[in-house]
C-alpha positions as CSV (number, residue, x, y, z in Angstrom):
1,M,144.8,137.4,134.9
2,S,143.9,133.9,133.7
3,L,141.8,133.3,130.7
4,P,138.1,132.6,131.5
5,A,136.6,129.1,131.5
6,E,134.4,130.1,128.6
7,F,137.4,130.8,126.4
8,L,139.2,127.6,127.5
9,G,136.2,125.5,126.7
10,L,136.0,127.0,123.2
11,A,139.7,126.4,122.7
12,K,139.4,122.8,123.6
13,R,136.5,122.2,121.1
14,V,138.2,123.8,118.1
15,N,141.8,122.7,118.8
16,N,143.7,121.2,115.8
17,W,147.1,120.5,117.4
18,G,148.5,117.3,116.0
19,R,145.8,116.9,113.4
20,W,148.2,117.1,110.5
21,G,151.2,115.8,112.5
22,T,153.4,117.3,115.2
23,D,155.7,119.0,112.6
24,D,152.8,120.8,110.7
25,E,153.2,124.5,110.3
26,I,150.3,125.5,108.0
27,G,147.2,124.3,109.9
28,T,143.9,124.4,108.0
29,L,145.6,125.2,104.7
30,N,146.2,121.5,104.6
31,L,142.5,121.3,103.7
32,I,143.2,122.9,100.3
33,T,144.0,119.8,98.4
34,D,144.6,119.4,94.6
35,E,141.0,118.1,94.3
36,V,139.7,121.1,96.2
37,V,141.5,123.5,93.8
38,R,140.4,121.5,90.8
39,K,136.7,121.9,91.8
40,A,137.3,125.5,92.7
41,A,138.4,126.2,89.2
42,A,134.9,125.3,88.0
43,S,133.6,128.4,89.9
44,V,135.0,130.6,87.1
45,R,132.2,131.1,84.6
46,T,132.4,134.6,83.2
47,G,136.0,135.5,83.8
48,R,135.0,138.6,85.8
49,R,137.8,139.7,88.1
50,V,137.3,141.6,91.3
51,P,140.3,143.0,93.2
52,L,139.9,142.9,97.0
53,A,142.8,144.9,98.3
54,L,142.9,148.5,99.6
55,P,145.5,150.8,98.1
56,L,148.9,150.9,99.9
57,R,149.2,154.6,100.9
58,H,150.7,156.8,103.5
59,D,147.3,157.8,104.8
60,G,146.0,154.3,105.0
61,V,144.0,152.5,107.7
62,Q,146.6,152.7,110.5
63,T,146.1,155.6,112.9
64,G,148.9,154.8,115.5
65,V,146.7,152.9,117.8
66,I,148.6,149.7,117.2
67,P,152.3,150.4,118.1
68,G,154.7,150.1,115.2
69,R,152.1,149.2,112.6
70,V,152.9,152.1,110.2
71,N,151.2,152.9,106.9
72,P,153.5,152.5,103.9
73,L,156.2,155.2,103.8
74,H,157.1,155.4,100.1
75,T,160.5,156.9,99.1
76,M,162.1,157.3,95.7
77,V,165.7,156.2,95.9
78,Q,166.6,157.2,92.3
79,I,164.7,159.1,89.6
80,N,165.7,158.8,85.9
81,Q,169.2,158.0,86.9
82,E,171.6,156.9,84.2
83,I,173.4,154.4,86.4
84,F,175.6,153.0,83.6
85,G,176.8,156.4,82.4
86,P,175.5,159.4,80.4
87,G,173.2,158.6,77.6
88,T,172.3,155.1,78.9
89,V,168.9,153.9,79.8
90,A,167.7,155.8,82.9
91,C,166.2,154.0,85.9
92,S,163.8,155.0,88.7
93,D,163.6,152.9,91.9
94,D,161.7,153.2,95.1
95,A,161.6,151.7,98.6
96,V,159.0,151.3,101.2
97,T,158.8,151.0,105.0
98,M,155.5,149.6,106.3
99,G,153.9,147.2,108.8
100,L,153.3,143.9,107.2
101,Q,149.7,144.1,108.5
102,A,149.3,147.7,107.6
103,A,146.5,147.3,105.0
104,T,144.9,144.3,103.3
105,H,146.8,141.3,104.8
106,W,146.9,137.8,106.1
107,D,147.8,137.2,109.8
108,A,150.3,134.3,110.1
109,L,149.6,131.6,112.7
110,T,152.3,133.3,114.8
111,H,150.6,136.7,114.9
112,V,149.2,136.0,118.4
113,S,150.0,133.6,121.2
114,H,148.3,132.7,124.5
115,S,149.4,130.9,127.6
116,G,153.0,130.9,126.2
117,R,152.0,128.8,123.1
118,I,151.5,129.3,119.4
119,Y,149.9,126.8,116.9
120,N,150.6,123.1,117.4
121,G,151.7,123.7,121.0
122,R,155.1,125.2,120.1
123,P,156.6,127.7,122.6
124,A,155.8,131.4,121.9
125,D,159.4,132.3,122.6
126,T,160.4,130.7,119.3
127,I,159.5,134.1,117.8
128,T,162.6,136.2,118.3
129,P,163.7,139.8,117.6
130,H,166.1,139.0,114.7
131,G,164.7,135.8,113.3
132,G,161.0,136.4,113.6
133,A,158.9,133.3,113.6
134,Q,161.0,130.2,113.6
135,F,157.8,128.1,113.0
136,S,154.6,128.8,111.1
137,G,155.9,132.1,109.6
138,I,154.0,133.6,106.7
139,D,156.6,132.2,104.3
140,K,155.4,128.6,105.1
141,P,152.1,128.8,103.1
142,R,153.5,128.8,99.6
143,H,150.3,129.3,97.8
144,I,146.7,130.2,98.8
145,V,144.2,129.5,96.0
146,S,140.9,127.8,96.6
147,R,137.1,128.3,96.3
148,G,136.1,131.5,97.9
149,V,132.6,132.0,99.4
150,L,131.3,135.4,100.2
151,L,129.1,135.4,103.3
152,D,127.5,138.8,102.9
153,V,126.1,139.1,106.5
154,A,125.1,142.8,106.0
155,R,123.1,142.0,102.9
156,A,121.5,138.9,104.5
157,R,120.3,141.1,107.4
158,G,118.9,143.7,104.9
159,E,121.5,146.2,105.9
160,D,124.1,148.2,103.9
161,R,126.5,148.1,106.9
162,L,126.4,146.4,110.3
163,D,126.5,148.7,113.3
164,G,129.6,148.9,115.4
165,G,128.2,146.8,118.2
166,H,127.2,143.8,116.1
167,A,129.0,140.5,116.7
168,V,128.7,138.2,113.8
169,T,127.3,134.9,115.1
170,P,126.9,131.4,113.7
171,E,123.2,132.3,113.1
172,D,124.4,135.3,111.0
173,L,126.7,133.0,109.0
174,D,123.9,130.5,108.5
175,A,121.7,133.3,107.1
176,A,124.5,134.6,104.8
177,E,125.1,131.0,103.6
178,A,121.4,130.7,102.7
179,L,121.6,134.0,100.8
180,A,124.6,132.6,98.9
181,G,122.8,129.5,98.0
182,A,125.9,127.4,98.5
183,R,127.0,125.4,101.5
184,V,130.5,126.2,102.7
185,R,132.6,123.0,102.3
186,A,136.0,121.7,103.4
187,G,138.9,123.7,102.0
188,D,136.9,126.9,101.2
189,I,138.1,130.3,102.1
190,V,135.3,132.3,103.6
191,L,135.0,136.1,103.2
192,V,132.7,137.7,105.7
193,R,131.2,141.1,104.7
194,T,130.1,143.5,107.4
195,G,130.2,146.7,105.2
196,Q,132.5,148.3,107.8
197,V,135.2,149.2,105.2
198,Q,132.7,151.8,103.9
199,V,133.6,154.0,106.9
200,Y,137.3,154.0,105.8
201,L,136.5,154.6,102.2
202,A,134.4,157.6,103.2
203,G,137.5,159.1,104.9
204,D,136.8,158.3,108.6
205,R,140.0,156.3,109.6
206,H,139.3,156.5,113.3
207,G,135.7,155.5,113.0
208,Y,136.6,152.5,110.8
209,G,138.6,151.0,113.7
210,Y,136.4,151.7,116.6
211,P,133.7,150.7,117.3
212,S,133.6,147.9,114.8
213,P,131.4,145.0,114.0
214,G,133.2,141.7,113.6
215,L,133.3,138.0,114.4
216,S,131.8,136.7,117.6
217,V,133.7,134.5,119.9
218,R,131.1,131.9,118.9
219,A,132.0,132.0,115.2
220,P,135.2,129.8,115.4
221,E,133.1,126.7,116.1
222,W,131.2,127.3,113.0
223,F,134.3,127.5,110.9
224,H,135.8,124.5,112.6
225,A,132.7,122.4,111.9
226,R,132.9,123.2,108.2
227,D,136.6,122.7,107.9
228,V,137.2,126.1,106.5
229,A,140.7,126.8,105.3
230,A,140.9,130.5,106.0
231,V,138.7,133.5,106.8
232,A,139.0,137.2,106.0
233,N,136.7,140.2,106.5
234,D,136.4,143.9,105.8
235,T,137.3,145.3,109.3
236,L,140.5,146.5,111.0
237,T,140.2,144.1,114.0
238,F,138.5,141.1,112.4
239,E,136.5,140.4,115.6
240,I,134.1,142.7,117.2
241,F,135.8,145.6,118.9
242,P,135.4,146.4,121.8
243,P,135.1,142.7,122.7
244,E,131.9,140.8,123.7
245,I,133.4,139.5,126.9
246,E,134.7,142.2,129.2
247,D,138.6,142.3,129.3
248,L,138.9,139.3,127.0
249,W,140.9,140.9,124.1
250,L,141.4,139.2,120.8
251,P,139.9,135.8,121.7
252,V,138.9,135.1,118.1
253,H,142.5,135.7,117.0
254,A,143.6,133.2,119.6
255,L,141.0,130.6,118.7
256,H,141.7,130.8,115.0
257,L,145.5,131.3,114.8
258,V,146.7,129.4,117.9
259,E,144.1,126.7,118.5
260,M,142.8,126.0,115.0
261,G,145.8,126.9,112.9
262,M,143.6,128.9,110.6
263,L,144.8,132.1,108.8
264,Q,142.7,135.2,109.0
265,G,142.7,138.3,107.0
266,Q,141.7,141.9,107.7
267,N,141.1,145.1,105.7
268,W,139.8,143.3,102.7
269,N,137.5,145.5,100.5
270,L,134.5,143.4,99.8
271,E,132.2,146.1,98.4
272,E,132.8,145.6,94.7
273,L,132.6,141.8,95.3
274,S,129.2,142.2,97.1
275,T,127.9,144.1,94.1
276,A,129.3,141.6,91.6
277,C,127.9,138.6,93.5
278,G,124.5,140.2,93.7
279,E,124.4,141.0,90.0
280,E,125.5,137.5,89.0
281,G,123.3,135.8,91.6
282,R,126.1,133.6,93.0
283,Y,128.5,134.0,95.8
284,T,131.3,131.4,95.0
285,F,134.4,132.1,93.0
286,L,138.0,131.1,92.5
287,L,140.1,133.1,95.0
288,S,143.8,133.8,94.6
289,A,145.3,135.3,97.7
290,M,149.0,134.6,97.5
291,P,151.1,135.5,100.6
292,E,154.3,137.5,100.1
293,P,156.9,135.1,101.5
294,F,158.6,137.2,104.1
295,V,160.7,134.7,106.0
296,G,159.8,134.6,109.6
297,G,157.0,137.1,109.1
298,T,153.9,137.1,111.4
299,G,151.8,138.6,108.6
300,T,151.9,139.7,105.0
301,P,150.3,142.2,102.7
302,V,148.2,140.5,100.1
303,A,146.4,141.6,96.9
304,P,143.6,139.1,96.6
305,V,141.5,138.7,93.4
306,A,138.2,136.9,93.1
307,L,137.5,135.3,89.7
308,L,133.8,134.7,88.9
């Protein structure tokens, strides 16, 4: 089944292939320049630090719906073992098996493909079973630090949590930007709060994933027009699920990752940040969201921190 004309039109309008050269592998992260980071540092006023990651645990957000994406399986490989002989310092070590997108994470630009292509027009078959992503793996962005902007869509709509059928539109983003009192600018990392993570925090893992509010297929043009560097939100699927357009699955993933070359993050806990921003009356901050450099990875766990 071919992709609909509506999607192809959107793809053409937001496409960034070649914008930073034919060899580019990091896409819109190029927009985070030294000057952008210098200005972002001025967002730190009180030193208040807000963690945004969910705990890595065996009963995490994954329910088996996505094949192979397992919650962390934590194993102790030695416990108080005197590895250098009796009476020496004893060591405890552990190991973990998990999906790199199991909990709070970034999707690499190679996480999805369409029409046989990944970002910058490279062939999708450059992702291989043993080597992973030859181009644009999650190891290529060496640092992700910039000004963060919380677009609290739920609060802007006067709601604690958006309902499962709500697609976050450009109009919603405009309203949340007005609430924030700060215009999103080039190189910013935008965090979109729907409140959906409350469902998971309340213990309903299945209800968290489906049905879920999320980004509308119309949202990528808004981010493209503002030259946003990356976007993350507080849902499992990032975009609305089930999709707005019947049988068009993960179109926002394809527009962001493949066409724009823009990282996106899921399962970010934005509840404490929403409270902190409301209390301080400002929605901008310095955001550190460093990727774990898994060579060839199509995603990575991340423990982001907002510094207000």
